C-alpha positions in Angstrom: 72.7 139.6 80.0 72.8 135.9 80.2 73.1 134.0 83.2 74.8 130.3 83.1 75.5 127.6 85.2 79.1 126.6 86.3 79.2 122.8 86.6 81.6 120.9 88.6 84.2 119.6 86.1 85.4 116.2 85.6 88.5 115.5 87.2 89.5 112.0 86.2 88.0 108.6 85.2 87.7 107.5 88.8 86.4 110.7 90.4 82.8 110.9 90.7 82.4 113.7 93.4 84.0 116.4 95.2 84.0 118.1 98.5 83.5 122.0 98.5 86.4 123.4 100.6 86.1 127.1 100.4 84.3 129.8 98.2 87.1 132.3 96.9 84.3 134.4 95.6 81.1 135.7 97.3 77.7 136.4 95.8 77.8 139.6 93.8 81.5 139.6 93.3 82.9 140.4 89.9 84.9 137.8 88.4 87.4 137.6 85.4 87.8 134.6 83.0 89.9 131.8 84.5 89.9 133.4 88.0 89.4 130.6 90.7 86.0 131.1 92.3 86.1 127.9 94.6 88.4 125.4 95.9 87.4 121.6 95.8 88.8 118.5 97.2 88.7 115.0 95.7 90.1 111.7 96.9 93.2 112.5 94.5 94.0 116.0 94.8 92.9 119.6 96.0 91.9 122.0 93.2 90.5 125.3 92.0 87.5 125.9 89.7 87.8 128.9 87.4 85.2 131.2 86.1 84.5 130.5 82.5 84.0 134.2 81.5 84.2 137.7 82.8 81.1 138.4 84.7 79.4 138.5 88.0 79.1 135.7 90.6 75.1 135.6 91.2 74.5 132.8 93.3 76.3 129.8 95.1 74.3 126.5 94.6 76.2 124.7 97.3 77.9 125.4 100.6 81.4 124.7 102.1 81.4 121.1 103.4 78.8 119.7 100.7 79.7 116.8 98.5 78.9 117.5 95.0 78.6 115.0 92.0 80.7 115.7 89.0 78.8 117.7 86.3 76.2 119.3 88.9 75.9 123.0 88.9 77.7 124.8 91.7 77.2 128.3 91.0 75.6 130.9 88.7 77.2 133.4 86.8 76.0 136.4 84.8 78.1 136.9 81.7 79.3 140.5 81.6 77.8 143.2 83.5 79.0 144.8 86.8 78.9 143.5 90.5 75.4 143.6 92.2 74.0 142.5 95.3 73.7 139.0 96.0 71.0 137.2 94.3 67.9 136.4 96.4 66.9 132.9 97.2 63.7 133.3 94.8 63.6 131.2 91.7 64.9 132.8 88.6 62.1 133.8 85.9 61.8 131.8 82.8 63.6 134.4 80.8 66.8 134.2 83.1 66.7 130.5 83.5 70.2 129.4 83.6 71.7 127.5 80.5 74.0 124.5 81.8 77.7 125.1 80.6 80.5 123.1 81.8 83.2 125.2 83.2 86.4 123.0 81.6 86.7 120.5 79.1 86.8 116.9 80.2 90.3 115.3 80.2 90.8 112.8 77.1 89.2 109.7 78.2 91.3 107.3 75.7 88.1 105.0 75.5 88.3 104.1 79.1 85.2 106.0 80.5 82.8 103.7 81.9 78.9 104.1 81.6 77.6 103.8 84.9 74.6 101.3 85.0 72.2 101.0 87.9 73.9 98.6 90.3 72.1 95.6 91.9 71.8 94.8 95.5 71.8 91.5 97.1 68.1 91.7 97.2 68.0 92.1 93.5 66.6 95.6 93.5 68.2 98.0 91.2 69.5 101.3 92.8 69.0 104.2 90.3 70.5 107.6 90.4 67.1 109.2 91.7 64.8 107.4 94.1 60.9 107.6 94.5 61.4 111.1 96.3 63.4 112.3 93.4 66.4 112.6 95.7 69.9 112.1 93.9 72.3 109.4 95.0 76.0 109.6 93.7 77.9 106.5 92.3 79.8 106.2 95.7 76.7 106.0 97.8 75.0 103.6 95.5 78.4 101.5 95.5 78.3 101.6 99.4 74.5 100.7 99.4 75.2 97.8 97.0 78.0 96.4 99.2 76.3 96.7 102.3 72.9 95.1 100.9 70.8 98.3 101.5 67.8 98.6 99.2 66.3 101.7 97.8 63.5 101.8 100.1 65.9 101.7 103.2 68.2 104.4 101.3 65.1 106.6 101.1 64.8 106.6 105.0 68.4 107.8 105.6 68.4 111.6 106.4 70.9 113.4 104.2 72.9 116.2 105.2 74.0 117.3 101.6 72.5 119.7 99.3 68.7 119.3 98.7 68.9 116.4 101.5 71.1 114.3 99.6 72.8 111.4 101.2 76.5 111.8 101.5 79.2 109.3 102.1 79.4 110.5 105.6 75.7 109.9 106.0 75.6 106.4 104.8 78.7 105.3 106.8 77.2 106.7 110.0 73.8 105.0 109.2 75.6 101.5 108.7 76.8 100.6 112.1 73.3 101.7 113.7 71.1 100.0 111.1 68.9 97.0 112.3 70.4 93.7 111.4 68.5 92.0 108.6 66.4 93.4 105.8 64.3 96.5 106.5 60.7 95.8 105.4 59.5 98.0 102.4 56.7 100.2 103.5 53.3 99.1 102.4 51.3 101.1 100.2 47.9 101.0 98.7 49.0 99.5 95.4 51.5 97.1 97.2 50.2 95.6 100.4 52.5 93.8 102.9 53.4 90.2 102.2 51.6 87.5 104.2 53.3 86.1 107.5 53.8 82.6 105.7 56.0 84.2 103.1 59.7 83.5 103.6 61.7 86.5 104.5 64.9 87.2 102.7 68.2 86.0 104.2 69.8 88.6 106.7 72.1 90.9 105.2 75.9 90.8 106.6 76.9 93.5 109.1 79.5 96.0 108.6 82.9 94.8 109.6 84.0 96.6 112.6 87.4 97.0 113.8 89.0 95.9 117.4 87.9 97.8 120.1 91.2 100.3 121.2 91.8 100.9 124.8 93.2 104.4 125.3 95.5 105.0 128.0 95.7 108.0 130.2 99.0 109.5 128.8 97.9 108.5 125.2 97.1 111.3 122.6 94.2 111.0 120.1 95.0 112.8 116.9 92.1 112.6 114.3 93.3 111.8 110.6 93.3 114.6 108.3 91.1 114.6 105.3 93.8 113.3 102.8 95.0 110.4 105.2 91.4 109.3 105.4 91.0 109.1 101.8 94.3 107.2 101.6 93.1 104.8 104.1 90.0 104.1 102.4 91.7 103.7 99.1 94.1 101.3 100.4 91.6 99.1 102.2 89.5 99.0 99.0 92.6 97.8 96.9 93.4 95.0 99.3 89.6 93.9 99.3 89.5 94.2 95.4 92.6 92.6 94.1 94.2 89.3 95.2 97.9 90.6 95.6 100.9 88.6 94.6 104.4 90.2 94.8 107.5 88.8 92.8 111.2 90.0 93.8 114.3 90.4 91.7 117.7 91.6 92.6 119.4 93.6 89.9 122.9 95.0 89.6 122.8 98.5 88.8 126.5 99.4 89.0 126.5 100.8 85.7 123.8 103.1 86.4 125.3 104.3 89.7 128.6 105.0 87.7 127.0 106.7 85.0 124.8 109.0 87.1 128.0 109.8 89.2 129.7 110.8 86.0 126.7 113.0 84.8 124.9 114.4 88.0 127.1 117.4 88.4 127.1 118.3 84.6 123.3 118.0 84.6 122.9 120.1 87.6 125.1 123.0 86.1 123.4 122.6 82.7 119.8 122.3 83.7 119.7 123.9 87.3 118.2 120.6 88.8 119.0 117.3 90.0 119.5 114.1 88.1 117.8 111.2 90.1 117.5 107.5 89.6 113.7 107.6 89.3 113.6 108.6 85.4 116.1 105.9 84.6 113.8 103.1 86.5 110.8 104.7 84.7 112.5 104.2 81.3 113.2 100.7 82.0 109.5 100.0 83.2 108.2 101.8 80.3 110.5 99.7 77.9 109.3 96.7 79.7 105.6 97.4 79.5 105.8 97.8 75.5 107.1 94.5 75.5 104.7 93.0 77.7 101.4 95.2 77.4 99.2 92.9 79.6 100.7 94.6 82.7 99.3 97.7 81.6 95.7 96.9 82.0 92.5 97.3 84.3 89.7 94.9 85.3 86.1 95.7 84.8 84.1 92.8 86.3 85.0 89.9 83.8 86.4 92.4 81.3 90.1 93.3 80.7 90.7 96.8 79.6 94.1 97.0 77.8 95.4 100.5 77.9 96.7 102.1 74.9 98.9 104.7 76.7 101.7 104.1 79.0 101.0 106.5 82.0 103.4 105.9 84.9 102.6 107.2 88.3 105.1 107.9 91.1 104.3 107.8 94.5 105.5 110.8 96.2 105.8 111.6 99.8 104.6 115.0 100.9 105.8 117.2 103.8 102.6 116.2 105.9 103.6 112.6 105.7 100.8 112.1 103.2 101.4 110.2 99.9 100.3 111.5 96.2 100.7 110.0 92.8 101.4 112.3 89.9 101.5 110.9 86.5 103.7 110.9 83.8 101.6 110.6 80.6 103.1 108.8 77.6 106.2 108.0 79.5 107.4 105.7 76.7 107.2 108.7 74.3 109.9 110.9 76.4 113.6 110.4 76.3 115.7 110.2 79.5 116.1 114.0 79.7 112.3 114.5 79.2 111.5 112.0 81.8 114.1 113.6 84.1 112.5 117.2 83.6 109.0 116.0 84.2 109.8 113.9 87.3 111.5 116.9 89.0 108.5 119.4 87.8 105.9 116.8 89.4 107.6 116.1 92.6 108.3 119.8 93.4 104.7 120.8 92.5 103.4 117.9 94.7 105.2 119.0 97.8 104.1 122.5 97.1 100.6 121.4 96.7 100.3 122.9 93.2 99.3 119.9 91.3 96.4 120.1 88.9 93.8 117.4 88.6 95.2 116.4 85.1 98.6 115.7 86.8 97.3 113.0 89.0 94.7 111.2 86.7 95.0 108.5 84.1 97.9 106.4 85.4 98.1 103.0 84.0 101.1 101.9 86.2 102.7 102.9 89.4 106.4 103.0 90.8 107.1 103.7 94.4 110.8 104.3 95.6 111.0 102.8 98.9 114.6 102.9 98.8 114.4 106.7 99.4 113.8 105.8 103.1 116.6 103.2 103.2 114.1 100.2 102.7 115.8 97.1 100.9 112.4 96.1 99.4 108.7 96.4 100.0 105.3 95.0 99.4 103.4 97.8 97.6 99.6 98.0 97.5 98.2 98.3 93.9 96.8 101.7 93.0 93.4 101.0 91.8 92.2 100.6 89.0 95.6 99.7 88.0 97.0 96.0 87.7 100.6 96.3 89.2 102.9 98.3 91.0 106.8 98.0 91.4 108.6 99.2 94.5 112.3 100.2 94.0 114.6 99.2 97.0 117.7 101.0 98.4 120.9 100.7 96.3 123.6 99.0 98.3 127.0 98.0 97.8 127.7 94.3 98.4 129.9 91.5 97.4 128.5 89.6 94.2 129.7 86.8 91.7 130.7 88.4 88.4 130.7 86.1 85.4 133.2 86.6 82.8 134.4 84.5 79.7 137.6 84.0 81.8 135.7 82.9 84.8 133.9 83.9 87.9 135.1 86.1 90.5 133.8 88.0 93.5 133.5 91.7 93.4 131.7 94.6 94.9 128.7 95.7 93.0 125.7 98.1 93.6 122.6 95.9 94.1 119.0 96.7 94.4 115.8 94.7 94.8 112.8 95.2 92.8 109.4 94.2 94.2 106.5 93.9 91.5 103.1 93.5 93.2 100.1 92.5 90.7 96.5 91.6 90.6 96.5 87.8 90.5 93.0 88.0 88.9 94.4 88.9 85.6 98.2 88.8 86.0 99.6 85.5 86.7 103.2 84.5 88.4 104.7 83.6 84.9 103.8 87.2 83.4 104.3 89.1 86.7 107.8 87.5 87.5 109.0 87.6 84.0 108.0 91.4 83.9 110.0 92.3 86.7 113.0 90.2 85.7 112.9 91.8 82.3 113.2 95.3 83.9 115.9 94.2 85.9 117.6 93.0 82.7 117.2 96.4 81.0 118.6 98.0 84.2 121.7 95.8 84.0 122.3 96.4 80.2 122.3 100.3 80.7 124.9 101.9 78.4 127.4 103.6 80.4 128.6 105.7 77.4 125.1 107.2 76.6 124.6 111.0 77.0 121.8 113.0 78.2 
């Protein structure tokens, strides 16, 4: 009976690796097609990898806690057959050599997948996927090495704790603070002798930036961040380092929307069995504005601007744990208000129950965050890389405002709300960023109070 490799599936254009959390099946266990065999975690979401067909799980190719590259084999399964004792560590015979087979189809790329070329360090030496020793280096490890000026010969000297001695993110981050300041000399070989003493040495590499020293008081409690909070922390710092953030603010009169929702929310609850929130209304307005100004729906790749064909809007969602996740409504411009309301409720509920799938959080091209949920008037959101912009929705408050009419101006009580639009100033200037948020406000103010849902 044939044995095949189960590969770690692709889980989004920006996800290059995943951490093995728990094996749900032991070696020798029978498995059914689409039955989960392992839990994995990425910087986006926790997920499960299913068996591709009925069979027997022959061997685990990685251990819990390992960081595995997308596309790498994680297990061997025997198609068909009955449960047997776990396979020994002896290599399989030539006749039983596993054939690589992906577990699941890769999500549609929409032409945005990037080809990863070897990156260049400050020393001008390319870092390839495999070193002279044959050890594999993930894109994340290579990217960190490039930023820190770690050349291949120095990378090869780091002890790896991953599968087959691979260097993990934790290994290289632990190594950086302890590395010797300056360039590590490349070991001399018979074919390449050491340089003469008179040869100028390369300029010293910059040291890793360290945070301030924290003094801990006798009554203070030290609590380690959970895994998701650590990933959020890294993602936020990376975004601020990557994009020069600019934020434009506009105040919108959403009285018509408030009155319309008050009219429809009870009918919607009775008819659909769920709540009608403001989020789908805001999302509809943003999708309309993006269609008019598509240059905010972009990403930057070096000196290239990637114009996204699809309008996939993410919505920042707070979890019961206090952490944050951003599920995505794909092709939001193709849905009517009812469809958006259904999708928003579904994703929000599954996010809070930790039931999101990898495809639910991938492919976003623009993000909104409703800071008004927590009573905040406005916010300065951080861009969700690799996107170029994000909008914060403030709390809706009743306040006096000037109302202009053909018969004259007067003061009235209106429901007002601030919109905060943060954008990447490398590719979005103030004219576009400011005009965009003003257009969203105008669409909201012109909301038809007689429309139905």
